[in-house]
C-alpha positions as CSV (number, residue, x, y, z in Angstrom):
1,M,94.9,-204.2,-53.2
2,P,92.3,-203.8,-55.8
3,R,90.9,-206.4,-57.7
4,R,91.1,-207.1,-61.0
5,G,89.7,-209.6,-63.3
6,P,87.8,-212.2,-62.0
7,A,88.4,-211.4,-58.3
8,L,86.5,-207.7,-59.3
9,G,83.3,-209.6,-59.0
10,E,84.1,-211.4,-55.4
11,L,82.6,-209.5,-52.6
12,G,83.3,-212.5,-50.0
13,I,79.4,-212.8,-49.4
14,I,78.4,-214.1,-45.8
15,R,75.0,-215.7,-45.0
16,D,73.8,-214.5,-41.5
17,G,76.8,-212.7,-41.1
18,A,77.4,-210.1,-38.7
19,L,79.8,-207.3,-38.3
20,L,81.4,-206.8,-34.9
21,A,82.6,-202.8,-34.1
22,W,85.0,-200.9,-31.3
23,R,84.4,-197.5,-31.3
24,D,86.2,-195.8,-35.2
25,K,87.5,-200.0,-36.3
26,I,86.4,-203.4,-37.6
27,L,87.0,-205.9,-34.7
28,R,85.6,-209.2,-36.3
29,V,83.4,-209.9,-39.2
30,G,82.0,-213.5,-39.4
31,K,79.1,-215.6,-38.9
32,T,76.3,-214.5,-36.6
33,P,76.8,-216.9,-33.8
34,E,80.8,-216.6,-34.0
35,L,80.3,-213.3,-32.9
36,A,77.3,-213.5,-30.5
37,G,79.3,-214.3,-26.9
38,E,81.9,-211.2,-27.8
39,A,79.3,-209.0,-28.9
40,R,78.0,-209.6,-25.2
41,R,81.3,-209.6,-23.4
42,L,81.9,-205.8,-24.9
43,K,77.9,-205.1,-23.9
44,A,78.4,-203.8,-27.9
45,E,74.7,-202.2,-28.9
46,S,72.8,-204.8,-31.5
47,I,71.7,-203.6,-35.0
48,D,69.1,-206.0,-36.2
49,C,69.8,-206.4,-40.1
50,R,67.8,-209.2,-40.6
51,G,66.1,-208.4,-44.4
52,H,69.0,-206.3,-45.0
53,I,72.3,-206.1,-46.5
54,V,75.4,-204.9,-45.1
55,M,78.2,-203.4,-47.1
56,P,80.9,-201.1,-47.0
57,G,80.1,-197.5,-47.3
58,F,80.6,-196.1,-50.9
59,V,83.5,-194.6,-51.6
60,D,83.0,-191.7,-54.2
61,S,86.1,-191.0,-55.8
62,H,85.3,-187.9,-58.5
63,T,83.3,-185.2,-57.9
64,H,82.9,-181.4,-57.9
65,L,81.0,-181.1,-54.7
66,V,81.4,-177.2,-54.3
67,F,79.9,-175.3,-57.0
68,S,77.0,-172.4,-56.5
69,G,73.3,-172.7,-58.0
70,N,72.9,-174.9,-60.7
71,R,73.1,-175.4,-64.7
72,V,70.0,-176.0,-66.0
73,D,70.0,-173.4,-68.8
74,D,72.5,-175.7,-69.9
75,F,70.4,-178.8,-69.7
76,E,67.6,-177.3,-71.6
77,R,69.8,-176.4,-74.3
78,R,71.0,-179.9,-74.4
79,V,67.8,-181.4,-74.9
80,R,67.0,-178.1,-77.4
81,G,70.1,-179.8,-79.2
82,A,72.9,-177.7,-78.3
83,T,76.3,-180.1,-77.7
84,Y,78.7,-180.1,-74.7
85,A,81.6,-178.2,-76.7
86,E,78.7,-175.6,-77.9
87,I,77.8,-174.8,-74.8
88,A,81.0,-173.8,-73.9
89,R,81.9,-171.9,-76.8
90,A,79.3,-169.7,-75.7
91,G,80.6,-168.9,-72.6
92,D,78.4,-170.8,-70.6
93,G,79.3,-174.3,-69.3
94,I,82.6,-174.5,-66.6
95,A,82.8,-170.9,-67.3
96,R,79.1,-170.1,-65.9
97,S,79.8,-172.4,-62.8
98,A,83.0,-170.0,-62.6
99,G,81.0,-166.5,-62.5
100,L,78.9,-168.0,-60.2
101,V,81.7,-168.9,-57.5
102,A,83.5,-165.6,-58.2
103,R,80.2,-163.9,-56.9
104,A,79.1,-166.6,-54.0
105,T,80.2,-165.9,-50.6
106,E,82.4,-168.9,-48.7
107,H,79.0,-169.2,-46.7
108,H,76.9,-170.2,-49.3
109,L,79.0,-172.2,-50.9
110,L,79.7,-174.1,-47.5
111,A,75.7,-174.2,-46.8
112,Q,75.4,-175.9,-50.4
113,A,78.1,-178.2,-50.5
114,R,76.6,-179.6,-46.5
115,R,73.0,-180.0,-47.9
116,F,74.5,-182.1,-50.1
117,L,76.6,-184.2,-48.2
118,A,73.4,-185.0,-46.3
119,E,72.1,-186.5,-49.2
120,F,75.4,-188.8,-50.0
121,A,75.5,-189.7,-46.6
122,A,71.6,-190.7,-47.0
123,H,72.5,-192.2,-50.3
124,G,75.0,-194.6,-48.1
125,T,78.1,-192.9,-49.6
126,T,81.3,-192.2,-46.7
127,T,84.2,-190.9,-48.0
128,I,83.9,-188.4,-51.0
129,E,86.5,-186.6,-53.3
130,V,86.2,-183.2,-54.1
131,K,87.4,-181.2,-56.5
132,T,88.6,-177.6,-57.0
133,G,87.8,-176.2,-60.7
134,Y,85.2,-173.8,-60.2
135,G,87.7,-171.2,-59.5
136,L,90.0,-170.8,-62.8
137,D,91.9,-168.0,-60.9
138,V,94.0,-167.9,-57.9
139,A,91.3,-166.2,-55.4
140,N,88.7,-168.6,-56.2
141,E,90.2,-171.4,-56.1
142,M,91.7,-170.9,-52.7
143,K,87.8,-169.6,-51.3
144,I,86.7,-173.3,-52.6
145,L,89.8,-175.0,-50.9
146,R,89.1,-173.1,-47.6
147,V,85.5,-173.9,-48.0
148,I,86.5,-177.3,-48.4
149,Q,88.8,-177.5,-45.4
150,R,86.0,-176.1,-43.3
151,L,83.8,-178.9,-44.4
152,Q,86.3,-181.6,-43.7
153,R,86.6,-179.7,-39.9
154,T,82.9,-180.3,-39.5
155,A,81.4,-182.7,-42.1
156,R,80.7,-186.2,-40.3
157,L,81.6,-187.8,-44.0
158,E,85.6,-187.8,-45.1
159,L,86.5,-185.7,-47.9
160,I,90.0,-186.0,-50.5
161,P,90.7,-182.8,-51.9
162,T,91.4,-182.1,-55.4
163,L,93.4,-179.7,-57.1
164,L,91.5,-178.8,-60.7
165,A,92.6,-175.4,-61.4
166,A,93.1,-176.4,-64.8
167,H,89.7,-177.1,-65.9
168,A,89.2,-174.7,-68.2
169,L,90.9,-171.8,-69.4
170,P,89.4,-168.6,-68.5
171,A,88.1,-166.2,-70.9
172,K,90.6,-163.7,-70.4
173,Y,93.7,-165.9,-71.2
174,Q,92.3,-168.0,-73.9
175,R,94.8,-166.6,-76.4
176,R,97.6,-166.8,-73.4
177,P,97.1,-170.2,-72.3
178,Q,100.7,-170.4,-71.0
179,A,100.0,-167.0,-68.6
180,Y,97.5,-169.0,-67.4
181,L,99.6,-172.4,-66.7
182,R,102.4,-170.3,-64.9
183,L,99.9,-168.7,-62.7
184,V,98.9,-172.4,-61.9
185,S,102.2,-173.7,-61.5
186,Q,104.0,-170.4,-59.7
187,R,101.7,-168.7,-57.5
188,L,98.2,-171.5,-56.8
189,I,100.4,-174.6,-56.8
190,P,103.1,-173.4,-53.8
191,Q,100.3,-172.0,-52.0
192,V,98.5,-174.9,-52.1
193,G,101.5,-177.3,-51.3
194,K,102.7,-175.3,-48.6
195,R,99.7,-174.9,-46.6
196,R,98.8,-178.9,-47.4
197,L,95.4,-178.1,-48.4
198,A,94.9,-180.7,-51.5
199,R,96.0,-184.5,-51.5
200,F,96.1,-184.9,-55.7
201,I,96.3,-182.6,-58.5
202,D,94.2,-183.1,-61.4
203,C,94.3,-181.7,-65.3
204,F,91.3,-181.7,-67.8
205,C,93.1,-183.0,-70.5
206,D,90.4,-182.9,-73.7
207,R,89.9,-182.1,-76.6
208,G,89.0,-178.2,-76.0
209,A,91.1,-177.7,-72.9
210,F,94.0,-179.2,-72.1
211,S,96.6,-181.0,-73.9
212,V,98.9,-183.7,-72.9
213,E,102.0,-181.4,-72.6
214,Q,100.1,-178.7,-70.7
215,C,99.0,-181.4,-68.3
216,R,102.8,-182.7,-68.2
217,Q,103.4,-179.5,-66.7
218,I,100.7,-178.7,-64.1
219,F,102.0,-182.5,-62.8
220,T,105.8,-181.5,-62.9
221,A,104.7,-178.0,-60.7
222,G,102.5,-180.4,-58.5
223,S,104.9,-183.1,-58.0
224,R,107.5,-180.8,-56.5
225,Y,104.7,-180.0,-53.6
226,G,103.6,-183.6,-53.4
227,L,100.7,-183.3,-55.3
228,V,99.6,-186.8,-56.7
229,P,98.3,-186.5,-59.9
230,R,94.5,-187.6,-61.4
231,L,93.7,-187.2,-65.1
232,H,90.1,-186.6,-66.5
233,A,91.4,-188.4,-69.9
234,E,89.9,-189.2,-73.1
235,Q,86.5,-188.2,-72.4
236,L,85.4,-186.1,-75.4
237,A,87.9,-187.2,-77.6
238,H,91.5,-189.6,-77.9
239,T,94.4,-187.0,-76.8
240,G,97.1,-189.3,-75.4
241,A,95.5,-188.5,-71.9
242,C,95.5,-191.4,-70.9
243,R,99.5,-192.9,-72.1
244,L,100.1,-189.5,-69.9
245,A,97.7,-191.1,-67.1
246,V,100.4,-194.1,-67.2
247,E,103.7,-191.5,-67.8
248,V,103.3,-190.1,-64.4
249,G,101.8,-192.8,-62.2
250,A,98.5,-190.9,-61.8
251,A,96.6,-192.6,-58.9
252,S,93.3,-192.3,-61.4
253,A,92.6,-191.6,-65.6
254,D,89.0,-191.0,-65.6
255,H,86.5,-191.1,-68.2
256,L,88.2,-193.1,-70.3
257,D,85.1,-192.7,-73.3
258,H,87.2,-193.0,-76.4
259,V,90.2,-195.5,-74.9
260,N,91.7,-197.5,-77.8
261,D,93.2,-201.2,-77.1
262,A,97.0,-200.2,-77.1
263,D,95.6,-197.4,-74.1
264,I,93.2,-200.7,-72.1
265,R,96.5,-202.7,-72.0
266,A,99.0,-200.0,-70.8
267,L,96.4,-199.3,-67.8
268,A,95.9,-203.3,-67.5
269,C,99.8,-202.8,-66.9
270,S,100.0,-200.4,-64.4
271,D,98.7,-199.1,-60.8
272,V,96.6,-196.3,-62.7
273,V,92.9,-196.7,-61.4
274,A,90.3,-196.6,-64.7
275,T,87.6,-194.7,-62.9
276,L,84.2,-194.7,-64.9
277,L,81.9,-192.1,-64.9
278,P,78.5,-192.9,-66.1
279,G,76.1,-190.9,-64.9
280,A,78.0,-188.0,-67.8
281,N,77.7,-189.6,-69.9
282,F,73.6,-190.6,-69.2
283,H,73.1,-186.8,-68.5
284,L,74.9,-185.9,-72.1
285,G,72.3,-188.4,-73.6
286,L,75.5,-190.2,-75.2
287,R,74.8,-193.4,-76.3
288,Q,78.7,-194.5,-75.8
289,Y,79.9,-195.2,-72.8
290,P,83.3,-196.2,-71.2
291,P,84.6,-199.6,-71.9
292,A,84.5,-201.6,-69.2
293,R,84.0,-204.9,-70.2
294,P,87.0,-204.7,-72.1
295,L,89.2,-202.9,-69.4
296,I,87.7,-205.5,-66.7
297,D,89.1,-208.5,-69.2
298,A,92.2,-206.9,-69.8
299,G,92.9,-206.6,-66.0
300,A,92.7,-203.1,-65.7
301,I,91.7,-201.6,-62.1
302,V,88.4,-200.1,-62.5
303,A,86.1,-197.8,-60.2
304,L,83.1,-196.3,-60.6
305,A,82.4,-193.0,-59.4
306,T,79.4,-190.2,-59.7
307,D,81.2,-187.8,-61.5
308,F,78.8,-185.2,-59.3
309,N,78.4,-181.8,-60.6
310,P,76.2,-179.1,-61.7
311,G,76.5,-179.4,-65.9
312,T,77.2,-182.9,-66.8
313,S,76.5,-185.1,-64.0
314,P,74.3,-184.0,-61.0
315,T,73.8,-186.9,-59.2
316,L,75.6,-188.4,-56.2
317,N,73.6,-191.6,-55.5
318,M,75.8,-193.9,-56.1
319,Q,73.4,-196.8,-56.5
320,F,72.0,-195.4,-59.9
321,I,75.8,-195.4,-60.8
322,L,75.5,-199.6,-60.0
323,S,72.4,-199.8,-62.3
324,L,73.9,-198.0,-65.5
325,A,77.1,-199.8,-64.7
326,C,75.5,-203.2,-65.3
327,S,72.3,-202.0,-68.1
328,Q,74.8,-199.6,-70.1
329,M,78.4,-200.9,-69.4
330,R,77.8,-204.8,-68.9
331,M,79.5,-205.0,-65.5
332,T,78.1,-207.8,-63.0
333,P,76.2,-206.4,-59.9
334,A,79.5,-207.2,-57.5
335,E,82.0,-206.1,-59.7
336,A,80.0,-202.9,-59.6
337,I,80.1,-202.8,-56.1
338,S,83.6,-203.4,-55.8
339,A,84.9,-200.7,-58.1
340,A,82.2,-198.3,-56.1
341,T,84.2,-198.9,-52.8
342,I,87.6,-201.0,-52.3
343,N,88.7,-200.1,-56.1
344,A,87.4,-196.5,-55.6
345,A,89.5,-196.1,-52.1
346,Y,92.3,-197.6,-53.9
347,S,92.2,-194.9,-56.4
348,L,92.3,-192.2,-53.3
349,H,95.3,-193.9,-51.6
350,L,93.3,-195.5,-49.1
351,A,92.5,-199.3,-49.8
352,D,94.1,-200.1,-46.5
353,R,91.6,-198.7,-44.2
354,L,88.5,-198.2,-46.4
355,G,86.9,-199.6,-49.0
356,S,85.8,-203.2,-47.8
357,L,84.3,-205.0,-44.1
358,E,87.9,-206.4,-42.6
359,P,89.5,-206.2,-39.1
360,G,91.5,-203.4,-38.4
361,K,89.7,-201.6,-41.1
362,Q,87.8,-198.2,-40.5
363,A,84.0,-198.6,-39.4
364,D,82.3,-197.3,-42.8
365,F,79.7,-199.6,-43.8
366,A,75.8,-199.3,-45.0
367,V,72.8,-201.1,-44.5
368,M,70.7,-201.3,-47.3
369,A,67.0,-202.6,-47.6
370,V,67.5,-205.2,-49.6
371,E,68.2,-209.3,-49.3
372,D,70.0,-210.1,-52.3
373,H,73.3,-207.3,-53.7
374,R,71.8,-207.9,-57.2
375,E,68.6,-206.0,-56.0
376,L,70.5,-202.5,-55.3
377,P,71.3,-202.2,-59.2
378,Y,67.9,-203.9,-60.4
379,Y,65.3,-200.9,-58.6
380,F,67.1,-198.5,-60.2
381,G,66.7,-194.9,-59.4
382,W,65.6,-195.9,-55.7
383,N,67.3,-195.3,-52.7
384,H,67.4,-198.2,-50.8
385,C,70.4,-197.2,-47.5
386,A,68.5,-198.0,-44.5
387,M,70.9,-196.5,-42.1
388,T,74.7,-195.2,-42.6
389,I,77.5,-195.5,-40.3
390,K,81.5,-193.8,-40.3
391,R,84.0,-194.4,-37.8
392,G,81.3,-196.2,-36.3
393,Q,78.7,-193.7,-35.9
394,V,75.5,-193.6,-37.3
395,V,75.4,-190.8,-39.7
396,C,72.1,-191.2,-41.3
397,S,69.1,-193.2,-40.7
398,G,66.3,-193.9,-42.5
399,K,64.1,-196.4,-43.8
């Protein structure tokens, strides 16, 4: 179950604790002396974590992992004063990334994504949602999905694919948005659904992107193939996207910078996860961050994610996201950790086996070189991860 309200800050810390795993599952969690005898009987390999904390692996529930190159030009233009909208109107932003993907081979996209995955693992992340969205036509969206599928077969981390064809309008459809929506609904979604290439479907519902009604059309088409809605909502302006997420029973409504009190109450009365992405606010130099405290206090399910992407949040360090959550959104360290693990897993419909250290769950955890969980966000910008374990296997060993 997800953590809401005061429960979000309850970590269930065990001092002098131990975790016993067998193959890919957690067998027992408890005090070290209580588990020592069983560990000896099973001839378990011992990992000494004294002076460290052991926590669930991060579940990054919003990323745009597969892209080509970067957008440092956009970054410099923002530094010089250009806004996100101005950059998009000039044909850069998402459109630039789409052009780079169109020219890239699958081999290139695969190689770059693998390098990023190694860094995710090195920072303690074990599960990653991966969106498309830099294709913006059938051929290139399918190209990205094929790359994600190939990564799923070989990566040691777990990848959850999401179709985000409604990320931006391609240039040739600027005056014909319904034609693009028909292309996505009638040609792309059926291919993706029949081949089971994605588990979720997302839309960028915002000013300058897609309207509430247009996103509803995409979700209706996706529902015919069992694709569960997620939604980029209320990032740049208040559009009613949050209410749409509640209406369609979306797994998650993400960003939420411009939600109002009524939206917060609606989220609190629903099972839609409010996924906050402070990395984007930081990189864009915004003063306003998502209203984490009102959402938590109202009882909404709050999660955190990196929004790793080349344009607005080029970070894959979830530990840094915890720092932003605490310093800029006034979440406590414990709340931030729960939001980046169990609640993020819930938003991906995986909380039954991921996101917490409980018997029967998958043995996904991170060993952090700190003695107190509060040090994770306190020492901002650091990588504290000493070891990352996925399905009971060490996937990265650093410090």
